[in-house]
NUMIKE-279952 format. One record per residue (C-alpha): residue number from 1; x, y, z. Coordinates in steps of 0.02 Angstrom, whole numbers. Layout:
# residues N
+-----+--------+--------+--------+
: pos :      x :      y :      z :
+-----+--------+--------+--------+
: NUM :      X :      Y :      Z :
...
+-----+--------+--------+--------+
***
This chain:
# residues 441
+-----+--------+--------+--------+
: pos :      x :      y :      z :
+-----+--------+--------+--------+
:   1 :    159 :   -638 :    698 :
:   2 :     89 :   -518 :    569 :
:   3 :   -102 :   -541 :    552 :
:   4 :   -102 :   -516 :    364 :
:   5 :     24 :   -529 :    227 :
:   6 :    -10 :   -428 :     54 :
:   7 :     95 :   -497 :    -96 :
:   8 :    124 :   -358 :   -228 :
:   9 :    190 :   -398 :   -399 :
:  10 :    297 :   -285 :   -508 :
:  11 :    254 :   -197 :   -668 :
:  12 :    172 :   -321 :   -789 :
:  13 :    143 :   -445 :   -645 :
:  14 :    -45 :   -446 :   -643 :
:  15 :   -159 :   -521 :   -768 :
:  16 :   -286 :   -403 :   -849 :
:  17 :   -467 :   -423 :   -937 :
:  18 :   -597 :   -324 :  -1011 :
:  19 :   -781 :   -371 :  -1054 :
:  20 :   -711 :   -464 :  -1200 :
:  21 :   -590 :   -582 :  -1108 :
:  22 :   -410 :   -590 :  -1036 :
:  23 :   -302 :   -451 :  -1123 :
:  24 :   -141 :   -491 :  -1024 :
:  25 :   -106 :   -655 :   -961 :
:  26 :     32 :   -724 :  -1082 :
:  27 :    168 :   -819 :   -999 :
:  28 :    288 :   -950 :  -1040 :
:  29 :    248 :  -1036 :  -1210 :
:  30 :     82 :   -928 :  -1224 :
:  31 :    204 :   -771 :  -1240 :
:  32 :    268 :   -852 :  -1407 :
:  33 :    101 :   -831 :  -1489 :
:  34 :     70 :   -660 :  -1409 :
:  35 :    239 :   -577 :  -1453 :
:  36 :    186 :   -592 :  -1631 :
:  37 :     21 :   -494 :  -1603 :
:  38 :     87 :   -380 :  -1466 :
:  39 :     71 :   -234 :  -1576 :
:  40 :   -118 :   -262 :  -1607 :
:  41 :   -157 :   -322 :  -1434 :
:  42 :    -66 :   -210 :  -1318 :
:  43 :    -96 :    -56 :  -1421 :
:  44 :   -271 :    -75 :  -1360 :
:  45 :   -217 :    -41 :  -1185 :
:  46 :   -144 :    125 :  -1225 :
:  47 :   -202 :    248 :  -1103 :
:  48 :   -273 :    419 :  -1152 :
:  49 :   -175 :    567 :  -1143 :
:  50 :   -175 :    666 :   -973 :
:  51 :   -243 :    517 :   -881 :
:  52 :   -139 :    578 :   -727 :
:  53 :   -193 :    472 :   -565 :
:  54 :   -357 :    412 :   -642 :
:  55 :   -431 :    261 :   -716 :
:  56 :   -474 :    266 :   -902 :
:  57 :   -643 :    185 :   -886 :
:  58 :   -595 :     57 :  -1017 :
:  59 :   -665 :    -91 :   -934 :
:  60 :   -495 :   -157 :   -900 :
:  61 :   -475 :   -235 :   -726 :
:  62 :   -345 :   -335 :   -640 :
:  63 :   -377 :   -524 :   -600 :
:  64 :   -226 :   -619 :   -515 :
:  65 :    -45 :   -628 :   -504 :
:  66 :     63 :   -699 :   -653 :
:  67 :    112 :   -874 :   -612 :
:  68 :    247 :   -896 :   -741 :
:  69 :    372 :   -808 :   -845 :
:  70 :    306 :   -653 :   -919 :
:  71 :    385 :   -518 :  -1028 :
:  72 :    330 :   -379 :  -1151 :
:  73 :    492 :   -346 :  -1258 :
:  74 :    576 :   -190 :  -1218 :
:  75 :    462 :   -147 :  -1069 :
:  76 :    549 :   -169 :   -909 :
:  77 :    624 :   -344 :   -903 :
:  78 :    570 :   -533 :   -916 :
:  79 :    507 :   -587 :   -744 :
:  80 :    473 :   -752 :   -668 :
:  81 :    296 :   -783 :   -585 :
:  82 :    241 :   -780 :   -411 :
:  83 :    201 :   -950 :   -367 :
:  84 :    357 :   -981 :   -265 :
:  85 :    333 :   -831 :   -154 :
:  86 :    144 :   -871 :   -129 :
:  87 :    194 :  -1056 :    -82 :
:  88 :    319 :   -990 :     46 :
:  89 :    182 :   -876 :    129 :
:  90 :     73 :  -1023 :    134 :
:  91 :    199 :  -1130 :    218 :
:  92 :    202 :   -994 :    359 :
:  93 :     18 :  -1015 :    382 :
:  94 :    -42 :   -865 :    281 :
:  95 :   -176 :   -913 :    149 :
:  96 :   -306 :   -837 :     55 :
:  97 :   -441 :   -953 :    117 :
:  98 :   -416 :   -906 :    301 :
:  99 :   -404 :   -714 :    251 :
: 100 :   -231 :   -693 :    315 :
: 101 :   -160 :   -673 :    134 :
: 102 :   -194 :   -554 :     -1 :
: 103 :   -131 :   -561 :   -179 :
: 104 :   -143 :   -396 :   -227 :
: 105 :   -157 :   -382 :   -426 :
: 106 :   -169 :   -210 :   -489 :
: 107 :   -175 :   -131 :   -667 :
: 108 :     10 :   -102 :   -696 :
: 109 :    -23 :     33 :   -827 :
: 110 :    -93 :    155 :   -708 :
: 111 :    -15 :    286 :   -581 :
: 112 :     60 :    202 :   -424 :
: 113 :    -41 :    341 :   -331 :
: 114 :   -204 :    253 :   -401 :
: 115 :   -156 :     90 :   -358 :
: 116 :    -92 :    142 :   -181 :
: 117 :   -258 :    206 :   -139 :
: 118 :   -349 :     59 :   -201 :
: 119 :   -228 :    -55 :   -101 :
: 120 :   -266 :     54 :     55 :
: 121 :   -447 :     23 :     38 :
: 122 :   -428 :   -168 :      4 :
: 123 :   -311 :   -184 :    160 :
: 124 :   -419 :    -90 :    278 :
: 125 :   -563 :   -202 :    230 :
: 126 :   -463 :   -350 :    257 :
: 127 :   -387 :   -305 :    416 :
: 128 :   -572 :   -250 :    482 :
: 129 :   -619 :   -426 :    456 :
: 130 :   -467 :   -495 :    562 :
: 131 :   -496 :   -362 :    715 :
: 132 :   -471 :   -185 :    762 :
: 133 :   -294 :   -206 :    818 :
: 134 :   -241 :   -321 :    659 :
: 135 :    -77 :   -268 :    565 :
: 136 :    -26 :   -297 :    394 :
: 137 :    145 :   -345 :    320 :
: 138 :    178 :   -300 :    143 :
: 139 :    297 :   -419 :     37 :
: 140 :    329 :   -325 :   -128 :
: 141 :    422 :   -362 :   -288 :
: 142 :    493 :   -210 :   -403 :
: 143 :    367 :    -84 :   -428 :
: 144 :    242 :   -159 :   -307 :
: 145 :    351 :    -90 :   -170 :
: 146 :    312 :     92 :   -235 :
: 147 :    131 :     55 :   -240 :
: 148 :    146 :     -9 :    -57 :
: 149 :    241 :    150 :     -4 :
: 150 :    113 :    264 :    -75 :
: 151 :    -24 :    158 :     25 :
: 152 :     80 :    167 :    188 :
: 153 :    139 :    353 :    186 :
: 154 :     14 :    443 :     93 :
: 155 :   -155 :    347 :    120 :
: 156 :   -150 :    336 :    312 :
: 157 :    -97 :    154 :    326 :
: 158 :     61 :    177 :    421 :
: 159 :    -26 :    131 :    592 :
: 160 :    -96 :    -25 :    530 :
: 161 :     75 :    -91 :    459 :
: 162 :    199 :   -199 :    550 :
: 163 :    332 :   -210 :    411 :
: 164 :    372 :   -170 :    224 :
: 165 :    474 :   -291 :    137 :
: 166 :    539 :   -257 :    -38 :
: 167 :    629 :   -360 :   -170 :
: 168 :    713 :   -255 :   -305 :
: 169 :    609 :   -107 :   -276 :
: 170 :    672 :     35 :   -381 :
: 171 :    656 :    166 :   -233 :
: 172 :    742 :    297 :   -338 :
: 173 :    700 :    227 :   -512 :
: 174 :    803 :    145 :   -647 :
: 175 :    894 :    204 :   -796 :
: 176 :    823 :     71 :   -895 :
: 177 :    654 :    156 :   -895 :
: 178 :    737 :    308 :   -962 :
: 179 :    808 :    213 :  -1113 :
: 180 :    650 :    129 :  -1153 :
: 181 :    534 :    289 :  -1145 :
: 182 :    659 :    402 :  -1233 :
: 183 :    726 :    284 :  -1365 :
: 184 :    563 :    193 :  -1384 :
: 185 :    498 :     15 :  -1363 :
: 186 :    552 :    -68 :  -1522 :
: 187 :    620 :   -243 :  -1561 :
: 188 :    675 :   -301 :  -1728 :
: 189 :    724 :   -486 :  -1746 :
: 190 :    741 :   -529 :  -1927 :
: 191 :    568 :   -505 :  -2003 :
: 192 :    483 :   -484 :  -1821 :
: 193 :    467 :   -297 :  -1779 :
: 194 :    368 :   -237 :  -1629 :
: 195 :    342 :    -50 :  -1588 :
: 196 :    249 :    -17 :  -1428 :
: 197 :    326 :    148 :  -1402 :
: 198 :    155 :    248 :  -1394 :
: 199 :     91 :    117 :  -1267 :
: 200 :    233 :    135 :  -1162 :
: 201 :    248 :    323 :  -1159 :
: 202 :     46 :    328 :  -1112 :
: 203 :     82 :    232 :   -952 :
: 204 :    110 :    349 :   -783 :
: 205 :    179 :    197 :   -690 :
: 206 :    325 :    173 :   -812 :
: 207 :    365 :    361 :   -803 :
: 208 :    363 :    339 :   -610 :
: 209 :    510 :    204 :   -635 :
: 210 :    610 :    345 :   -717 :
: 211 :    772 :    393 :   -614 :
: 212 :    744 :    511 :   -469 :
: 213 :    927 :    516 :   -429 :
: 214 :   1041 :    633 :   -539 :
: 215 :   1103 :    517 :   -680 :
: 216 :   1109 :    611 :   -839 :
: 217 :   1290 :    661 :   -890 :
: 218 :   1315 :    842 :   -923 :
: 219 :   1469 :    974 :   -936 :
: 220 :   1419 :   1026 :   -753 :
: 221 :   1407 :    854 :   -691 :
: 222 :   1265 :    736 :   -660 :
: 223 :   1090 :    801 :   -684 :
: 224 :    899 :    752 :   -636 :
: 225 :    773 :    716 :   -756 :
: 226 :    687 :    878 :   -717 :
: 227 :    854 :    975 :   -745 :
: 228 :    854 :    932 :   -934 :
: 229 :    737 :    911 :  -1082 :
: 230 :    704 :    727 :  -1112 :
: 231 :    665 :    699 :  -1299 :
: 232 :    502 :    641 :  -1351 :
: 233 :    434 :    636 :  -1187 :
: 234 :    289 :    737 :  -1108 :
: 235 :    365 :    856 :   -987 :
: 236 :    214 :    852 :   -867 :
: 237 :    222 :    672 :   -848 :
: 238 :    403 :    670 :   -816 :
: 239 :    381 :    811 :   -687 :
: 240 :    228 :    732 :   -601 :
: 241 :    326 :    567 :   -591 :
: 242 :    472 :    653 :   -501 :
: 243 :    338 :    739 :   -384 :
: 244 :    278 :    556 :   -350 :
: 245 :    446 :    517 :   -284 :
: 246 :    467 :    681 :   -194 :
: 247 :    302 :    645 :    -94 :
: 248 :    383 :    483 :    -25 :
: 249 :    483 :    506 :    137 :
: 250 :    582 :    398 :    256 :
: 251 :    444 :    409 :    397 :
: 252 :    425 :    212 :    382 :
: 253 :    611 :    180 :    363 :
: 254 :    623 :     91 :    540 :
: 255 :    510 :    -50 :    473 :
: 256 :    562 :    -59 :    302 :
: 257 :    676 :   -210 :    245 :
: 258 :    746 :   -193 :     64 :
: 259 :    823 :   -338 :    -27 :
: 260 :    934 :   -289 :   -167 :
: 261 :    990 :   -390 :   -306 :
: 262 :   1184 :   -352 :   -335 :
: 263 :   1337 :   -389 :   -431 :
: 264 :   1247 :   -389 :   -604 :
: 265 :   1293 :   -269 :   -753 :
: 266 :   1155 :   -135 :   -741 :
: 267 :   1132 :     32 :   -829 :
: 268 :   1155 :    173 :   -703 :
: 269 :   1190 :    338 :   -793 :
: 270 :   1147 :    396 :   -956 :
: 271 :   1204 :    526 :  -1098 :
: 272 :   1083 :    614 :  -1206 :
: 273 :   1133 :    664 :  -1386 :
: 274 :   1052 :    678 :  -1551 :
: 275 :    879 :    646 :  -1479 :
: 276 :    932 :    468 :  -1400 :
: 277 :    980 :    410 :  -1237 :
: 278 :   1152 :    298 :  -1204 :
: 279 :   1161 :    212 :  -1043 :
: 280 :   1314 :    170 :   -954 :
: 281 :   1360 :     50 :   -813 :
: 282 :   1469 :    167 :   -714 :
: 283 :   1423 :    314 :   -587 :
: 284 :   1567 :    441 :   -580 :
: 285 :   1700 :    313 :   -629 :
: 286 :   1632 :    181 :   -522 :
: 287 :   1536 :     20 :   -574 :
: 288 :   1414 :     -3 :   -431 :
: 289 :   1314 :   -143 :   -515 :
: 290 :   1140 :   -181 :   -472 :
: 291 :   1010 :   -326 :   -513 :
: 292 :   1030 :   -297 :   -711 :
: 293 :    873 :   -191 :   -706 :
: 294 :    879 :    -87 :   -547 :
: 295 :   1053 :     -2 :   -514 :
: 296 :   1103 :     -5 :   -337 :
: 297 :   1080 :    188 :   -338 :
: 298 :    914 :    166 :   -378 :
: 299 :    873 :     14 :   -254 :
: 300 :    909 :    118 :    -89 :
: 301 :    806 :    261 :    -26 :
: 302 :    845 :    445 :    -34 :
: 303 :    989 :    498 :     86 :
: 304 :   1034 :    309 :    118 :
: 305 :   1220 :    266 :    100 :
: 306 :   1253 :    106 :     -7 :
: 307 :   1340 :     25 :    139 :
: 308 :   1192 :     43 :    260 :
: 309 :   1164 :   -119 :    360 :
: 310 :    979 :    -94 :    321 :
: 311 :   1007 :   -141 :    136 :
: 312 :   1006 :   -341 :    118 :
: 313 :   1106 :   -387 :    -46 :
: 314 :   1080 :   -553 :   -128 :
: 315 :   1177 :   -590 :   -295 :
: 316 :   1036 :   -622 :   -419 :
: 317 :    941 :   -542 :   -566 :
: 318 :    785 :   -434 :   -559 :
: 319 :    705 :   -578 :   -659 :
: 320 :    716 :   -704 :   -519 :
: 321 :    726 :   -608 :   -347 :
: 322 :    546 :   -659 :   -295 :
: 323 :    594 :   -835 :   -350 :
: 324 :    764 :   -852 :   -260 :
: 325 :    782 :   -967 :   -114 :
: 326 :    893 :   -847 :    -15 :
: 327 :    786 :   -703 :    -48 :
: 328 :    635 :   -801 :     18 :
: 329 :    731 :   -855 :    166 :
: 330 :    764 :   -674 :    214 :
: 331 :    583 :   -636 :    190 :
: 332 :    527 :   -772 :    310 :
: 333 :    660 :   -711 :    436 :
: 334 :    596 :   -527 :    430 :
: 335 :    417 :   -591 :    443 :
: 336 :    449 :   -717 :    581 :
: 337 :    596 :   -646 :    666 :
: 338 :    661 :   -822 :    680 :
: 339 :    864 :   -840 :    654 :
: 340 :    843 :   -918 :    477 :
: 341 :   1010 :   -912 :    387 :
: 342 :    999 :   -871 :    209 :
: 343 :   1074 :   -993 :     92 :
: 344 :   1168 :   -855 :     -9 :
: 345 :   1353 :   -874 :     28 :
: 346 :   1488 :   -732 :     -4 :
: 347 :   1597 :   -817 :   -137 :
: 348 :   1620 :   -810 :   -325 :
: 349 :   1477 :   -695 :   -380 :
: 350 :   1456 :   -704 :   -580 :
: 351 :   1397 :   -548 :   -675 :
: 352 :   1281 :   -620 :   -815 :
: 353 :   1211 :   -532 :   -969 :
: 354 :   1075 :   -623 :  -1079 :
: 355 :    960 :   -548 :  -1204 :
: 356 :    783 :   -548 :  -1162 :
: 357 :    712 :   -589 :  -1330 :
: 358 :    793 :   -701 :  -1473 :
: 359 :    751 :   -768 :  -1646 :
: 360 :    732 :   -957 :  -1666 :
: 361 :    877 :  -1033 :  -1765 :
: 362 :    997 :   -893 :  -1719 :
: 363 :   1120 :   -912 :  -1566 :
: 364 :   1080 :   -846 :  -1395 :
: 365 :   1242 :   -764 :  -1322 :
: 366 :   1273 :   -761 :  -1136 :
: 367 :   1412 :   -659 :  -1066 :
: 368 :   1480 :   -703 :   -898 :
: 369 :   1605 :   -587 :   -802 :
: 370 :   1715 :   -618 :   -657 :
: 371 :   1763 :   -441 :   -612 :
: 372 :   1795 :   -411 :   -419 :
: 373 :   1765 :   -578 :   -375 :
: 374 :   1859 :   -751 :   -358 :
: 375 :   1883 :   -836 :   -526 :
: 376 :   1812 :  -1014 :   -506 :
: 377 :   1752 :  -1150 :   -629 :
: 378 :   1572 :  -1112 :   -690 :
: 379 :   1427 :  -1219 :   -755 :
: 380 :   1314 :  -1114 :   -880 :
: 381 :   1150 :  -1213 :   -896 :
: 382 :   1015 :  -1192 :  -1016 :
: 383 :    835 :  -1245 :   -944 :
: 384 :    668 :  -1248 :  -1020 :
: 385 :    520 :  -1170 :   -940 :
: 386 :    491 :  -1312 :   -831 :
: 387 :    666 :  -1305 :   -755 :
: 388 :    730 :  -1457 :   -852 :
: 389 :    903 :  -1443 :   -920 :
: 390 :    917 :  -1430 :  -1112 :
: 391 :   1119 :  -1417 :  -1116 :
: 392 :   1262 :  -1351 :  -1021 :
: 393 :   1433 :  -1291 :  -1042 :
: 394 :   1581 :  -1267 :   -932 :
: 395 :   1690 :  -1128 :  -1009 :
: 396 :   1867 :  -1096 :   -982 :
: 397 :   1900 :   -981 :   -833 :
: 398 :   1936 :   -810 :   -876 :
: 399 :   1873 :   -639 :   -817 :
: 400 :   1756 :   -624 :   -969 :
: 401 :   1665 :   -774 :  -1055 :
: 402 :   1551 :   -788 :  -1196 :
: 403 :   1449 :   -948 :  -1215 :
: 404 :   1327 :   -968 :  -1360 :
: 405 :   1175 :  -1086 :  -1367 :
: 406 :   1117 :  -1120 :  -1539 :
: 407 :    964 :  -1203 :  -1650 :
: 408 :    839 :  -1173 :  -1494 :
: 409 :    661 :  -1203 :  -1533 :
: 410 :    539 :  -1064 :  -1492 :
: 411 :    501 :  -1060 :  -1323 :
: 412 :    533 :   -991 :  -1147 :
: 413 :    706 :  -1031 :  -1066 :
: 414 :    816 :   -992 :   -904 :
: 415 :   1004 :   -974 :   -907 :
: 416 :   1070 :  -1018 :   -749 :
: 417 :   1257 :   -988 :   -705 :
: 418 :   1323 :  -1091 :   -552 :
: 419 :   1473 :  -1186 :   -477 :
: 420 :   1522 :  -1331 :   -585 :
: 421 :   1486 :  -1458 :   -440 :
: 422 :   1364 :  -1452 :   -298 :
: 423 :   1414 :  -1349 :   -146 :
: 424 :   1544 :  -1259 :   -254 :
: 425 :   1557 :  -1088 :   -181 :
: 426 :   1482 :   -990 :   -319 :
: 427 :   1311 :   -901 :   -303 :
: 428 :   1201 :   -957 :   -442 :
: 429 :   1116 :   -818 :   -546 :
: 430 :    970 :   -848 :   -658 :
: 431 :    901 :   -750 :   -821 :
: 432 :    760 :   -784 :   -927 :
: 433 :    757 :   -765 :  -1130 :
: 434 :    608 :   -791 :  -1241 :
: 435 :    651 :   -878 :  -1416 :
: 436 :    526 :   -835 :  -1548 :
: 437 :    494 :   -910 :  -1721 :
: 438 :    491 :   -802 :  -1872 :
: 439 :    311 :   -747 :  -1921 :
: 440 :    262 :   -796 :  -2104 :
: 441 :    325 :   -668 :  -2226 :
+-----+--------+--------+--------+
***
């Protein structure tokens, strides 16, 4: 077995503090209070111009992994916490107390190069304590996989690494980041207005989530971000972000296991007009899907065919990959080489769209599509942040269904689409939504 397992969260997935206390730890209901003051609290985390691969020296440091649902509206996507994946590692005998488990929190604002180099130093120290021949396996969610790749490929850690296991890592980026950076991070719900555009545009990490693959429509076909002028963005930051991707190779491909969320409607390509970006779910006429955040094209390494048997698909959204039982079964099988059969079944695979932010008192609309999959009866359940069912619906079977949940109190909720009965051949899909109250006028 691997001597050391390192768990890396995605963007937003580490708590942060400075000398005055915690500056990013909001999750669950705490996010309701924070969302009304995000403009003030998070703007303080804005990075200085030209930060590159350095630390700003602002006293902000990472503390631990997020345990619960966490979200900054408009930046990436709402995400579940990392308690479940930690418990699974504990069940395999990897613990922090024994020095065989490292939960690597990092400042997700900063360049993945900076965090990859920091990771290499931390892992080297942990392996040296175990023994000179000790090996590490990385278990990474989302952007954490990019940090680990830089650590392995560019910081001399390949010889000490046994395996790299990723869940929803944007190997080639995601169109969602293009939308957020160009169009700005603004959310308006009734009197609630949040504008974190300057904060988002200061982050090298978010630029390194931009699509590396050709995704921008033009009269001459699809172009890369470096082949066009992106409105409002710093050309040097975009160029540097693409250079980051260009430095990553396939040198560790034979020991890499990529788990992809699939069958969910996902922005894949984009069109630029009038200084704005509009994203589309298709790629040269085909809908390739993804995990609702990372498109299938962005979830595979350069040069790898999407039908490669090295890609492991699970029908789930980016929100919940690290919390999905089938995904964790696969992670366990990769780590232990035991013949564990994932619970995921090839059956009805619903495609689900849920807003990440809604206003209390207004309906939350859930759209479920059954394109290219058998039509079966579904249960659409609304759960509170503790997993207790609030209400559920069983819509009439059709290719496209719209379900509304109304009069929701402020709080964090999950929408779970599953089979109407236990054991039904429907792959469950879970999404997150944060319902916020109107601030006083």
